[in-house]
N, C-alpha and C positions, 0 to 999 in steps of 0.2 A: 738880574729883572725877572715877572713872572713871566709864563706862558702859560695857556690854559687856564684853566679853577684851580688858581690860588697855586700853582706848579709855579717853580724856580727854574730857569734856566740848567735845562742838562749840560752837564760837562758830557768835552768829546767821550770820555769812557764809560759815561753810560747812553749807548748807543742805540739801546733796547725803549729805555726811559724819553729818549728825543723821539723815537717812531712814534710812541703812542702819543705825544701832545703835538708831535705836524699830524695825526691822524685826528686829532681831538678838537684842531686849530681850522685842520681846513674842513669840518665839521659844523665850525663855531665861528666866529670873529672875523674871518680875513677876508680881505676886500682886495679887487680888484681895480685900478682907476686906469680910464682910458682921458687919454691928456691931446689936445691940438695947442702946442705953442704957434706964435706965430710966426709963417718962413719969414724969413730974410732973402731972398733968393726970388724968389715968386708969388703972386698969389694965391698958389694952391695949396690948401691947407696939408700940414704933416698931423702922423697920430704917434705917438707911443704910448705906453703902459706904464704903471708903475704897482707895488705894492702899498697896504697901510692895513690898519686892523681894529676894527670898533672900541672904543675904548670907556662910553657915556655916553648917556641918553640922557636931553636935557628937554622935556616935554615933546613936541611932537619934531626934535631934531635930533640926527646922532651926530657925533664926532667920531671921526675916522683920524688916526696919529699915521704919520707917513714922513717918509725927508724931506727935506726942502727942496734937493735936488732934482723929485720927481714932478713936483706943481711951479718951480722956477718958470718964470714967463709963460705961463700957459695961459690961453684964452679961455680954452671951453673944457672942464672935465666932467667925466660921467662917474658914479661907481656904482659895480659890480659884486654882489656876496660870492665869494666862490662856490663852484656848483650852480650857480641859478644862474638863467635865463636874464632878468630883466638888471634895468640898470636905468640909472635914476643922478637929471644935473646934479654938480652940489657946487659948494664955492670955499673958496680958501680964505681960510678967517683967522691964522696965525700962521707967521713965517718967521724962521729963527736959526739963519744961514749958519752961525758961528755955530751951532748944534748940530746942525743939517736936521731941522724937525721942522715940521709941518701938521698944522690943524686944518680939516677941512671937514666941513658941515657940509651933511645929507639927511632927504626927510627920513625920519623915524620910519615908514612904511618898510623900508626896503632892509632894514634887521627887527621886522619883530617876530618875536618865540626865540631871539638871539640875545643873551646875554652878552654885556661886555666884558672883555678878559681886564685884570685890573690892574693896576697902572701900579711898577715896585718902587717900596719907599729907599729912597738913596742909597739905607746902609742894606740894600740890599739886590744893588747893581754889581754885575762881575766887575774884577780887577783889571788891571792892566796885565796882556801878557795868559789872562784866563782864557783858555777854549769853549766854544760856544757855538750851538748851532742859530741858524740864522735860515727864518722861512720867508718866500715868498712865489712872483710870480716874475724873476726878472727879464724872462722873454717873451712876457704873454702869455697867450693858450691858457688851457683851461686846468694845468697840473698845476697843484703847486708845489714848490723844488725845495730843498734844503742842501745848506753847505757846513760844512764846519770850518769854523774860522776861527783867530785869534784875535784880541780887544789890540789895540793900538792906538797908538797919538796919530792926529790928519798931520 
């Protein structure tokens, strides 16, 4: 999988390359999504966050790739560029639960001056049991987190 400007996801043994890639992502196309799913118990809205990455600009909108479980059942979505205070409303355009992927559309002004990250060709994706680094905002906050994990079957 490609991360950053044409870089392949770093295997776990290359920690320096991965931290360099994480630094580059933090300053570029990582996005934090703020979501309000419908509350089943009360009328009070709950709030959660997730992560995504800016992958494509289409005129006056940008596409953010995220996990389907991040946006599932959400009624209101905002996207915030990592390290920036502004949040803009967004809308889900595609969801593929079988692969846990979703596309969210956000006004292009949020990513002004930011280049989208390339999506890897299918032959460049990591293999099963290959170690990779995962970057994102798993518990919200303003700090980009990274973790080493192994690609496995769902």
